[in-house]
C-alpha positions in Angstrom: 0.0 -0.3 -0.3 1.1 3.5 -0.7 1.1 6.5 1.4 -1.7 7.9 -1.2 -4.1 4.9 -0.2 -3.9 5.1 3.6 -6.6 6.7 5.6 -5.8 10.2 7.0 -3.7 9.8 9.9 -5.6 10.8 13.6 -3.5 12.7 15.8 -3.5 13.9 19.2 -1.4 17.0 20.4 -0.1 17.3 23.9 0.9 21.3 24.3 -0.6 24.2 23.1 1.5 26.3 23.6 3.9 28.5 21.0 5.4 25.8 19.1 2.5 23.6 19.3 0.9 26.3 16.4 3.2 25.1 13.9 2.3 21.7 14.6 -1.7 22.9 14.3 -1.1 24.5 11.0 0.5 21.4 9.4 -2.1 19.1 10.4 -4.3 21.9 8.6 -2.5 21.9 5.7 -1.9 18.1 5.0 -4.6 15.9 3.3 -2.8 13.1 5.0 -3.2 14.4 8.5 -5.9 14.5 11.3 -5.9 16.9 14.1 -8.6 14.9 16.5 -7.6 15.8 20.0 -5.1 18.6 22.2 -4.3 18.4 25.5 -3.2 21.7 27.8 -3.1 21.3 31.5 -5.1 24.8 31.3 -8.5 24.3 30.4 -8.6 27.8 28.1 -6.3 27.2 26.3 -6.7 23.5 25.2 -10.6 24.9 24.2 -8.9 27.3 22.1 -6.6 25.1 20.5 -9.2 22.7 19.6 -11.5 25.5 18.1 -8.1 26.8 15.9 -7.2 23.5 14.4 -10.9 22.3 14.4 -10.2 19.3 16.8 -13.3 16.9 17.8 -11.8 17.1 21.2 -9.9 18.9 24.2 -8.4 17.5 27.4 -6.2 18.2 30.4 -4.9 15.1 30.6 -2.9 13.8 27.6 -3.8 9.6 29.6 -7.2 10.1 29.4 -6.9 11.5 26.0 -4.8 8.6 25.1 -7.1 6.0 26.3 -10.5 7.3 25.3 -9.8 8.5 21.5 -8.5 6.0 18.5 -5.3 8.1 17.8 -2.6 7.1 15.6 0.1 9.2 16.7 0.5 11.5 19.4 3.1 15.2 19.0 4.6 16.0 22.5 4.6 19.9 21.9 6.2 20.4 25.6 8.8 21.4 27.4 12.3 19.4 27.5 12.1 18.8 31.4 9.2 16.8 30.7 9.9 14.4 27.5 11.1 12.2 29.2 8.3 11.2 31.9 5.4 12.2 29.4 7.0 10.0 26.8 6.7 6.9 29.5 3.4 7.5 30.5 2.1 8.0 26.8 3.1 4.6 26.1 2.2 3.2 29.4 -1.2 4.7 28.4 -1.3 3.0 25.0 0.2 5.4 22.7 2.5 3.8 20.2 3.7 6.5 17.6 5.3 9.5 19.0 6.4 12.5 17.8 8.8 14.4 20.3 10.0 18.2 19.7 13.6 19.0 20.6 14.9 18.6 22.7 13.8 15.2 23.3 15.1 15.1 26.7 17.9 16.5 29.3 20.4 13.9 29.2 22.3 11.1 26.9 21.4 8.4 29.3 17.7 9.2 29.4 17.3 9.3 26.0 19.3 5.6 25.7 16.5 4.5 28.7 13.4 5.7 26.3 15.4 3.9 23.5 14.9 1.1 26.0 11.4 1.8 26.6 10.6 2.1 23.3 11.9 -1.4 21.8 10.0 -2.7 24.5 7.0 -1.1 24.0 7.2 -2.3 19.8 6.4 1.6 19.3 8.5 4.4 17.3 9.2 7.6 18.6 10.8 10.8 16.4 12.4 13.4 17.6 11.1 16.7 16.1 13.5 18.3 14.3 12.1 19.9 11.3 14.9 21.3 9.1 15.9 18.0 8.5 13.1 17.5 6.5 13.2 20.7 4.2 14.7 20.3 0.5 17.8 21.6 1.3 19.3 19.2 3.9 18.4 16.4 1.1 20.4 18.3 -2.0 23.4 18.7 1.1 23.4 15.1 1.4 23.2 14.9 -2.2 26.1 16.7 -3.0 28.5 16.1 -0.3 27.9 12.1 -1.2 28.6 12.9 -4.8 31.7 14.1 -3.7 31.6 17.7 -5.1 33.8 19.2 -2.3 36.0 16.7 -1.8 36.5 14.6 1.4 34.6 16.3 4.5 37.5 18.4 6.7 34.9 20.0 8.4 31.5 21.0 9.5 30.0 24.6 11.3 27.2 25.4 11.9 25.6 28.2 14.0 21.9 29.4 15.7 22.4 32.2 17.4 19.3 35.0 19.1 19.7 37.7 21.2 17.8 37.7 23.9 17.4 41.0 25.9 16.4 38.8 29.0 13.6 41.1 30.2 11.3 38.9 32.5 12.0 38.4 36.2 14.4 35.3 37.2 11.4 34.8 39.8 8.2 34.8 37.0 7.2 31.8 37.5 5.5 32.3 33.9 8.5 33.4 32.4 9.4 31.9 29.1 10.7 28.1 29.5 14.0 28.9 27.4 14.9 31.6 30.2 14.1 28.8 32.8 17.3 25.9 33.8 14.7 23.9 35.3 12.6 23.4 32.4 15.9 22.6 30.6 16.2 26.5 29.2 19.6 27.8 27.9 21.1 27.6 24.6 22.0 23.4 24.6 18.4 22.6 24.9 17.1 25.3 22.7 19.5 26.0 19.9 22.7 24.0 20.4 21.4 21.4 19.6 20.2 22.0 16.4 24.0 22.8 15.4 25.3 19.7 17.0 22.7 17.7 15.4 23.8 19.3 11.8 27.4 18.4 13.0 26.9 15.0 13.4 24.8 14.8 10.4 27.3 16.1 7.9 30.5 14.4 9.7 28.2 11.2 9.0 27.2 11.7 5.1 30.9 13.1 4.7 32.4 9.8 6.2 30.2 7.4 3.5 27.2 7.3 6.0 23.3 7.3 5.1 21.0 10.3 4.0 17.6 11.4 5.0 15.4 8.9 5.4 17.8 6.0 4.4 18.8 2.9 6.6 16.2 2.2 9.2 14.0 -0.2 10.6 10.3 1.3 9.7 9.7 1.4 13.5 11.9 3.9 13.9 13.9 2.4 16.8 17.4 1.9 15.3 18.0 0.6 12.1 19.5 -2.8 10.8 22.3 -0.2 9.1 22.8 1.6 12.1 26.5 2.0 11.9 25.7 3.9 8.0 23.5 6.1 10.3 26.6 7.6 12.4 29.4 6.7 10.4 31.7 9.4 12.2 31.1 9.2 15.9 32.1 12.0 18.1 35.0 11.4 19.9 35.9 14.7 22.4 34.3 18.0 22.5 35.1 21.1 24.2 33.1 23.8 24.7 33.1 27.2 26.4 31.1 30.0 27.3 28.9 31.8 29.8 25.7 31.3 31.9 22.7 34.2 32.3 23.4 35.8 35.5 19.6 36.4 35.5 18.5 33.2 34.9 21.2 30.7 35.6 21.2 29.3 31.7 23.3 28.4 30.0 23.3 31.3 27.6 26.5 31.1 25.2 27.7 27.8 23.9 31.0 27.4 21.6 32.1 23.8 21.0 34.2 22.0 19.2 33.7 18.3 18.4 36.1 15.6 17.2 34.8 12.7 15.5 36.8 9.4 14.7 36.5 9.9 10.7 39.2 13.0 11.1 36.4 15.5 10.7 35.7 18.5 13.2 33.0 20.2 14.2 32.2 24.0 15.0 29.1 24.9 16.6 28.0 27.8 19.1 24.3 28.2 20.3 24.0 32.0 21.3 21.2 33.9 22.7 23.6 37.1 23.2 24.2 37.5 19.9 22.6 38.7 16.8 20.7 36.1 14.7 22.9 33.2 12.4 21.4 30.3 11.7 24.6 29.5 9.4 25.6 26.1 8.2 28.8 25.2 6.4 30.5 22.1 5.5 33.9 22.3 4.3 36.0 19.6 2.2 39.1 19.3 0.2 37.7 20.5 -3.0 35.0 23.6 -2.6 32.5 24.3 0.5 29.0 24.4 1.1 27.3 26.6 2.9 23.6 28.0 3.5 22.7 31.0 5.8 19.2 30.4 7.1 19.6 26.4 7.8 17.6 25.5 10.6 14.5 28.2 9.3 14.8 28.6 6.0 14.0 31.6 3.9 11.0 30.8 1.5 13.4 30.4 -1.4 16.8 29.2 0.0 20.1 28.9 -1.9 22.9 27.2 -1.3 26.2 28.2 -2.0 29.1 26.0 -3.7 32.8 27.6 -3.4 35.0 25.7 -5.6 38.6 26.3 -7.4 40.4 29.7 -6.7 37.3 31.8 -5.9 35.0 31.0 -7.9 31.3 29.9 -6.6 27.6 28.6 -7.7 24.3 28.9 -6.4 21.9 25.8 -6.3 18.5 27.2 -5.7 16.1 25.3 -3.6 12.4 25.3 -3.7 10.3 26.2 -0.7 8.7 23.8 1.6 6.6 23.5 4.7 9.0 21.9 7.4 6.2 21.2 9.6 4.2 19.6 7.5 6.8 17.1 5.7 7.7 16.4 9.1 4.2 15.6 10.6 3.6 13.6 7.6 6.7 11.3 7.6 6.3 10.9 10.8 2.4 9.8 9.8 4.4 7.4 6.4 6.9 5.4 9.1 3.9 5.2 11.7 1.7 3.0 8.7 4.7 1.4 7.3 5.2 2.9 4.4 8.6 4.9 4.8 11.6 5.2 6.6 12.2 8.4 9.6 14.5 11.4 8.7 14.7 11.3 12.2 16.3 8.4 13.0 16.1 7.3 16.9 20.2 6.4 17.1 20.7 10.4 15.8 18.8 11.4 18.6 21.3 9.4 20.9 24.2 10.5 19.8 23.3 14.3 19.4 22.1 13.7 23.4 25.5 12.4 24.3 27.2 14.7 22.6 25.3 17.6 24.2 25.5 16.1 27.6 29.6 16.2 26.9 29.5 19.3 26.2 28.1 21.0 28.5 30.4 18.8 31.2 32.7 20.5 29.3 31.5 24.0 30.1 31.1 23.7 33.0 34.2 22.0 34.4 37.0 23.5 31.2 37.7 20.6 30.3 38.0 17.8 27.2 35.3 15.9 27.7 35.1 12.1 26.0 31.2 11.1 24.5 30.7 8.2 25.6 28.5 6.5 23.7 26.3 3.4 25.0 27.3 -0.5 24.9 25.2 -1.5 21.6 24.2 0.9 20.4 25.4 -0.2 17.2 23.8 -3.7 17.8 21.5 -4.4 15.5 18.1 -5.2 16.9 17.0 -8.8 17.4 
């Protein structure tokens, strides 16, 4: 059966805050998806979200929503510190397909624990990195894999956006990004994008598989797990600063070493002007895009080669959140592979954890990936 022959994929959304609107608009824009129910601890917010996005029902208890509604999948649009518990509770309530906003958890160890829970339940979990679903990522993968810029030497990725820090640190309703208890701060908000991109393209440069290729249909680890992480991060060095107002890590600069010889340079910064650049440097040229994570309407990849020569590769615009939710639905229904495989989430979170430790302790830190991560599932 092809994706076009399948019935609409019934979705319940947990958390009706800011980012949930991107998922709501995506659901309305897709013929493959049906937004059935939503949940928020604030009744008025849940009601309004349901009205806005044509949901049949709203709830203040997501476990009740899962038990009562005939859902095909659940989207967690909540704070990072809640994800570990929420995924487990969703599984216990009967959910078997979960799309969870980044960051998947707060640590690499918590992410590895989720992998075990998901495998035990026979479920599918995918982390929400919407930019990975945009056509510019697939084109960069194609160019790198084709050897357009030769041997990959380094990947540079930045995500910065200035935060004037206007809210009181004692305000319980302040934005989650300004609250360390909710995993606010650069690592779990913006650096995670940069690390995701660096890890992914270091892997592609080492001969790894690209978007949506090489995982099991259940989206767990994949029989070809080694090709999804062909370049493994081995050590990191991190520097930066902590917000004097909130105590969050608001500036983070990192160096990542890979066993392939590639080096990653990452920046996650809430004290600098907007930057979302991605640059892949090779022996024969460079590929780059100026807005990698929230691309312009018609993004352009810049290819530098020769002696100062360059060309532009135009990329069509795309609705990233719609493509992400459709990929989630297609994987759950057995007609596609995940664009963001769970094994990469495990590696990303271990890299983030190591970088946070390095920054806090002012030392080089090894990236210690879980034993058995690259073993084929039974």
